[in-house]
C-alpha positions in Angstrom: -7.2 -3.5 -27.9 -7.0 -7.0 -29.5 -4.4 -5.8 -32.0 -2.4 -4.2 -29.2 -2.4 -7.4 -27.1 -1.3 -9.4 -30.2 1.6 -7.1 -30.7 2.5 -7.3 -27.0 2.4 -11.1 -27.1 4.8 -11.0 -30.1 7.1 -8.5 -28.5 7.3 -10.6 -25.3 8.0 -13.8 -27.3 10.8 -12.0 -29.2 12.1 -10.7 -25.9 12.2 -14.3 -24.6 14.2 -15.3 -27.7 16.6 -12.4 -27.0 16.9 -13.3 -23.3 17.7 -17.0 -24.1 20.2 -16.0 -26.7 22.1 -13.6 -24.4 22.1 -16.0 -21.5 23.3 -18.9 -23.7 25.9 -16.6 -25.3 27.5 -16.2 -21.9 28.1 -20.0 -21.7 31.6 -19.5 -20.3 30.0 -18.3 -17.0 28.1 -21.5 -16.5 28.9 -24.6 -14.6 28.4 -27.8 -16.6 24.6 -27.5 -16.9 21.6 -29.3 -18.4 21.8 -28.8 -22.2 21.0 -25.2 -22.8 19.5 -25.8 -26.2 16.3 -27.2 -24.7 15.9 -24.5 -22.1 16.6 -21.8 -24.7 13.9 -23.3 -26.9 11.3 -23.4 -24.1 12.1 -20.0 -22.5 10.2 -17.7 -24.9 7.0 -19.8 -24.5 7.5 -20.0 -20.7 7.9 -16.2 -20.5 4.7 -15.5 -22.4 2.9 -18.0 -20.2 4.3 -16.5 -17.0 3.2 -13.0 -18.0 -0.2 -14.3 -19.0 -0.6 -15.9 -15.5 0.3 -12.5 -14.0 -2.6 -10.8 -16.0 -0.1 -9.1 -18.3 -2.5 -9.4 -21.3 -5.7 -8.5 -19.6 -7.7 -5.9 -21.4 -8.4 -4.1 -18.2 -4.7 -3.3 -17.8 -2.8 -3.3 -21.1 -2.4 0.1 -22.7 -3.9 1.9 -19.6 -2.3 4.5 -17.5 -1.1 3.4 -14.1 1.5 0.8 -12.9 -0.6 -2.3 -13.2 0.8 -3.4 -16.5 4.3 -3.0 -15.1 3.4 -5.0 -12.0 2.4 -7.8 -14.4 6.0 -8.0 -15.6 7.2 -8.4 -12.0 4.7 -11.1 -11.4 5.8 -12.8 -14.7 9.4 -12.8 -13.5 8.4 -14.3 -10.2 6.2 -17.0 -11.8 9.0 -17.9 -14.2 11.5 -18.1 -11.5 9.2 -20.3 -9.4 8.5 -22.5 -12.4 12.2 -23.0 -13.1 12.9 -23.8 -9.5 10.1 -26.4 -9.3 11.2 -28.0 -12.5 14.9 -28.1 -11.4 13.9 -29.6 -8.0 11.4 -32.1 -9.1 13.3 -33.2 -12.2 16.6 -33.2 -10.4 18.0 -31.0 -13.2 21.1 -28.9 -12.7 20.1 -25.5 -14.2 22.8 -22.9 -14.4 22.3 -20.2 -11.9 24.1 -17.7 -14.2 21.8 -18.6 -17.2 18.7 -18.1 -15.1 20.0 -14.8 -13.6 20.9 -13.3 -16.9 17.7 -14.4 -18.5 15.5 -13.0 -15.7 17.3 -9.7 -15.7 16.9 -9.3 -19.5 13.3 -10.3 -19.3 12.5 -7.9 -16.4 14.3 -4.9 -18.0 13.0 -5.7 -21.5 9.5 -6.2 -20.3 9.4 -2.7 -18.8 11.0 -1.1 -21.9 8.6 -3.0 -24.3 5.5 -1.7 -22.4 6.8 1.8 -22.1 7.5 2.0 -25.9 4.2 0.4 -26.8 2.2 2.6 -24.4 3.9 5.7 -25.7 3.0 4.8 -29.3 -0.6 3.9 -28.3 -0.9 7.2 -26.4 0.1 9.1 -29.6 -2.4 7.1 -31.6 -5.2 7.9 -29.1 -4.3 11.6 -29.1 -4.9 11.6 -32.8 -8.3 9.9 -32.3 -7.3 6.4 -33.5 -7.1 3.1 -31.5 -10.0 4.3 -29.3 -13.3 2.6 -28.3 -16.6 4.1 -29.3 -18.3 4.6 -25.9 -21.9 5.1 -24.9 -22.4 7.1 -21.7 -25.4 6.1 -19.5 -26.8 7.8 -16.5 -28.1 11.1 -15.1 -27.3 14.2 -17.1 -24.8 15.7 -14.7 -22.9 12.4 -14.2 -22.8 11.8 -17.9 -21.4 15.3 -18.6 -18.7 14.8 -15.9 -17.8 11.4 -17.5 -17.6 12.9 -20.9 -15.4 15.7 -19.7 -13.1 13.3 -17.9 -12.7 11.0 -20.9 -12.0 14.0 -23.2 -9.3 15.3 -20.8 -7.5 11.9 -20.6 -7.0 10.3 -24.0 -5.0 7.5 -22.4 -8.2 5.9 -21.4 -8.9 5.0 -25.0 -12.6 5.8 -24.6 -14.3 8.2 -27.0 -17.8 9.2 -26.1 -20.0 9.2 -29.2 -23.5 9.0 -27.7 -25.4 9.2 -24.4 -28.5 7.7 -22.8 -29.4 10.2 -20.1 -32.2 11.8 -18.1 -32.4 15.1 -16.3 -31.9 15.5 -12.5 -35.6 14.6 -11.9 -35.4 11.5 -14.0 -37.3 12.9 -17.0 -36.1 12.3 -20.6 -34.1 15.1 -22.1 -35.2 17.3 -25.0 -34.7 15.8 -28.5 -31.3 16.4 -30.0 -29.9 17.4 -26.6 -26.1 17.6 -26.3 -24.2 16.9 -23.1 -20.5 18.0 -23.0 -20.4 17.7 -26.8 -22.1 14.2 -26.8 -25.5 13.7 -28.4 -28.2 12.1 -26.3 -29.9 9.3 -28.2 -32.3 8.0 -25.5 -32.8 7.2 -21.8 -30.9 4.7 -19.7 -33.6 2.1 -20.3 -32.9 2.3 -24.0 -29.1 1.7 -23.7 -29.2 -1.7 -25.4 -31.1 -0.3 -28.4 -28.6 2.6 -28.6 -25.7 0.1 -28.7 -27.2 -1.6 -31.7 -28.1 1.7 -33.4 -24.9 3.7 -33.0 -22.3 0.9 -33.0 -20.6 0.8 -29.6 -17.5 -0.9 -28.2 -17.9 0.1 -24.6 -20.8 1.2 -22.4 -19.9 3.5 -19.4 -22.5 3.6 -16.7 -22.7 6.3 -14.1 -24.7 5.6 -11.0 -28.4 5.7 -11.8 -31.5 4.0 -10.3 -32.7 2.8 -13.7 -29.5 0.8 -14.0 -29.0 -0.9 -10.7 -29.3 -4.4 -9.3 -31.3 -6.7 -11.7 -31.4 -4.0 -14.4 -27.7 -3.7 -14.5 -27.2 -7.4 -14.5 -29.6 -7.7 -17.5 -27.6 -5.0 -19.3 -24.3 -7.0 -18.7 -26.0 -10.1 -20.3 -27.2 -8.1 -23.3 -23.7 -6.6 -23.8 -22.1 -10.0 -23.4 -24.1 -11.3 -26.4 -22.9 -8.3 -28.4 -19.2 -8.5 -27.4 -19.4 -5.0 -25.9 -17.4 -4.1 -22.8 -19.0 -2.5 -19.7 -17.4 -0.1 -17.2 -19.2 1.4 -14.2 -18.2 4.7 -12.6 -18.4 4.3 -8.8 -18.3 8.1 -8.3 -15.0 8.0 -6.4 -12.5 10.8 -7.0 -8.8 10.0 -7.5 -8.8 6.6 -5.9 -6.1 4.4 -7.5 -6.9 0.9 -8.7 -4.7 -1.0 -6.2 -6.8 0.5 -3.4 -10.0 -1.0 -4.8 -11.2 -4.6 -4.7 -14.5 -6.4 -4.9 -15.9 -8.0 -1.8 -18.6 -10.5 -2.8 -21.6 -11.3 -0.7 -24.5 -13.7 -1.3 -26.2 -11.6 -4.0 -24.2 -8.4 -4.1 -20.7 -7.3 -5.0 -19.3 -4.6 -2.7 -16.5 -2.2 -3.8 -14.0 -2.2 -1.0 -11.7 0.9 -0.8 -8.5 0.3 1.1 -7.3 3.0 3.5 -4.3 5.0 2.2 -0.9 3.6 3.1 -0.3 6.2 5.8 0.9 3.9 8.6 3.0 0.8 9.2 5.7 -0.8 7.1 5.1 1.2 4.0 5.9 4.5 5.8 8.9 3.0 7.4 10.2 1.6 4.1 9.6 5.0 2.4 11.6 6.8 5.2 14.5 4.3 4.9 14.6 4.6 1.1 14.4 8.4 1.2 17.3 8.8 3.6 19.6 6.2 2.0 19.0 7.6 -1.5 19.3 11.2 -0.4 22.6 10.5 1.4 23.9 8.8 -1.8 22.8 11.7 -4.0 24.4 14.2 -1.7 27.7 12.3 -2.1 27.3 12.2 -5.9 26.3 15.8 -6.3 28.9 17.2 -3.9 31.1 18.5 -6.8 28.0 20.3 -8.2 27.3 21.9 -4.8 30.8 23.4 -4.8 30.5 24.8 -8.3 27.0 26.2 -7.7 28.0 27.7 -4.3 30.9 29.5 -6.0 28.7 30.9 -8.8 26.0 32.1 -6.4 28.6 33.8 -4.2 30.4 35.5 -7.2 27.1 36.7 -8.7 26.2 39.3 -6.0 28.4 38.5 -3.0 25.3 37.4 -1.0 24.8 34.2 1.0 25.0 30.9 -0.9 22.0 29.2 0.8 18.5 30.4 1.5 16.6 29.0 4.4 12.8 29.4 4.6 10.4 28.2 7.2 7.9 25.7 5.7 5.2 23.5 7.1 5.8 19.8 7.2 3.9 16.6 8.1 1.3 17.2 10.8 1.9 20.9 10.7 5.4 20.8 12.1 7.6 23.7 11.1 11.1 23.2 9.6 13.7 25.2 7.7 13.8 24.3 4.0 17.2 24.9 2.4 17.8 25.9 -1.2 20.5 27.6 -3.2 19.7 31.3 -3.2 18.3 32.2 -6.6 16.8 35.6 -5.6 18.2 38.9 -4.5 18.8 39.4 -0.8 15.6 40.7 0.9 13.4 39.2 -1.8 10.7 38.1 0.7 10.1 41.7 1.7 9.2 42.6 -1.9 6.3 40.1 -2.1 3.7 42.6 -0.9 4.7 45.1 -3.5 4.5 42.5 -6.3 1.3 40.8 -5.2 -0.8 42.6 -7.7 1.4 41.2 -10.6 1.3 37.6 -9.4 0.6 35.0 -12.1 -0.7 32.6 -9.4 -4.3 32.1 -8.3 -5.8 31.2 -4.9 -3.1 30.6 -2.3 0.1 30.6 -4.5 2.3 33.5 -5.3 4.3 33.1 -8.5 5.5 35.2 -11.4 6.8 34.3 -14.8 9.1 37.3 -15.0 10.1 37.7 -11.4 12.4 40.8 -11.0 13.8 39.4 -7.8 15.6 36.4 -9.5 19.4 36.8 -10.1 21.2 35.9 -13.3 22.6 32.7 -11.8 19.2 32.0 -10.2 17.5 32.0 -13.5 19.7 29.0 -14.6 19.4 27.3 -11.3 15.6 27.5 -11.4 15.3 26.5 -15.0 16.9 23.1 -14.2 15.7 22.9 -10.5 19.3 22.9 -9.3 18.4 25.3 -6.6 16.3 22.5 -5.0 19.3 20.1 -4.5 20.2 21.3 -0.9 16.7 19.9 0.1 18.5 16.5 0.1 19.7 17.6 3.5 16.1 18.0 4.7 15.4 14.5 3.4 18.3 13.0 5.3 17.1 14.8 8.5 13.6 13.3 8.0 11.9 16.7 7.5 11.1 16.0 3.8 10.7 13.1 1.4 12.1 12.7 -2.1 8.5 12.5 -3.3 5.5 14.2 -1.8 3.3 17.4 -1.8 4.9 20.8 -2.2 6.0 22.1 1.3 3.8 25.1 1.9 4.5 28.4 3.6 2.9 29.1 7.0 0.9 31.9 5.5 -0.4 29.6 2.8 -1.6 27.1 5.3 -3.6 29.8 7.1 -5.6 30.2 3.9 -6.2 26.4 3.4 -9.7 25.1 3.3 -10.5 21.8 5.0 -9.6 19.6 2.0 -6.2 21.2 1.6 -5.2 20.4 5.2 -5.0 16.7 4.1 -1.8 17.6 2.2 -0.1 17.7 5.6 -0.8 14.0 6.3 2.5 13.0 4.6 6.0 14.5 4.5 6.4 17.2 1.8 8.6 16.2 -1.1 11.4 17.6 -3.3 9.2 16.6 -6.2 5.6 15.4 -6.6 2.7 14.8 -9.0 2.2 18.5 -9.6 5.8 19.1 -10.4 5.8 16.5 -13.1 2.4 17.5 -14.4 3.2 21.1 -15.3 5.2 22.6 -12.4 4.4 26.4 -12.1 2.1 26.4 -15.1 -0.6 24.7 -12.9 -3.3 26.5 -11.1 -3.7 26.2 -7.3 -6.8 24.0 -7.8 -4.9 21.6 -10.1 -1.9 21.5 -7.8 -4.1 20.7 -4.8 -6.0 18.0 -6.7 -2.8 16.3 -7.7 -1.3 16.5 -4.2 -4.5 15.0 -2.7 -4.4 12.2 -5.3 -0.8 11.5 -4.2 -1.6 11.6 -0.5 -4.5 9.1 -1.0 -2.7 6.7 -3.3 1.1 6.9 -2.8 3.2 3.8 -2.9 6.9 3.1 -3.5 6.2 2.1 -7.1 4.4 5.5 -7.6 7.3 7.3 -6.0 9.7 5.6 -8.5 7.5 6.6 -11.4 7.4 10.2 -10.3 11.2 10.4 -9.8 11.6 9.1 -13.4 9.1 11.6 -14.7 10.9 14.4 -12.7 14.1 13.8 -14.7 12.2 14.4 -18.0 10.3 17.4 -16.6 13.6 19.0 -15.4 15.4 18.4 -18.7 12.5 19.8 -20.6 12.3 22.7 -18.1 8.6 23.1 -18.9 6.7 25.3 -16.4 9.9 26.3 -14.6 10.0 29.9 -13.3 
């Protein structure tokens, strides 16, 4: 990661040079200012410093999945603006407002683009097995196996398990040459430091284990510090996003504080306002598309243009979800006859080659155009732009206790499962992604999902 950080620093410095050049090039917009040459010279260094103060080069965040690296760009912009304001006020300097505005816009936009490009390149390297950290897994056998499987499934973590120090469920050493999830066991948790020296390790990942708690874990951190090895500890929490977790220190113990999901208060109000305003604007923008699609659907088989289906919304409230009709009239009555041919599992019914879909409907579904009328449901407050899939009443009747939590937020036109595979996902995977969204949603997460939705729709992967 040190090389990645150096490249990121260089990219941000060059971005600062570009921002100062573009802002200075628009000199005709400025009032008579303080000489721009000095400010243009300082700006690249000030930008790198501001991003650094916003934790933009912290190894915990750079190159990792999640929004924290992008939040660092926002913090950098705010710190730079505050710094320029303080310098202007205390030094009685007349900085050009146009110069500052142009520079900040370029830095903010460029900062996001730089990180997106670099993270994409890093993800490709990690998928090929390079730019990863050799990782030692430490803990009980079942926890170590789960950690190994998780790291193997998510190459964006940049952690490649190469060895494990584990014991069985009763705390006894495992058999010699034992393998856990494809990872060889080289000792017990008490022998972790020796394994680090023997195997050559960049990171130690510890699952909860009594042999490595309290003073023993502290001594491990000291030993790893001397060797320049990172330590990560798995708290055993499922699908809890980083912004919800913080450390609450006490006299001799650090407590992991998990914030409640943002299910109430100003965040929900802000989401509702943004949903309705954006949906109303999109309805206006797509109105010509609505007219063309309505004509095509009508001419295809002379049936109704729209299809209204009862769905279950937030807190179990029923509402009529509207779509462009993509199936033959009376398609719902054919479900029972086709149930045996369903490609779905668990609760969901879905078919790759559904005989009920019309010719126009195939195109509408491929690009999710049939979903556009749900903007009306969003404006009415029955749905959100982003959220879990709105289920059918018969599906809710089959829900287990965990699945009921999907109904804690408004259903969405798109969501995590739609941008992670759409209809290709199993019911268990769809449920897991929906629950992760319910527990960790934020306006920033919604924006990320909307951007990923555009890519998923254009690629029409998993659409049927």
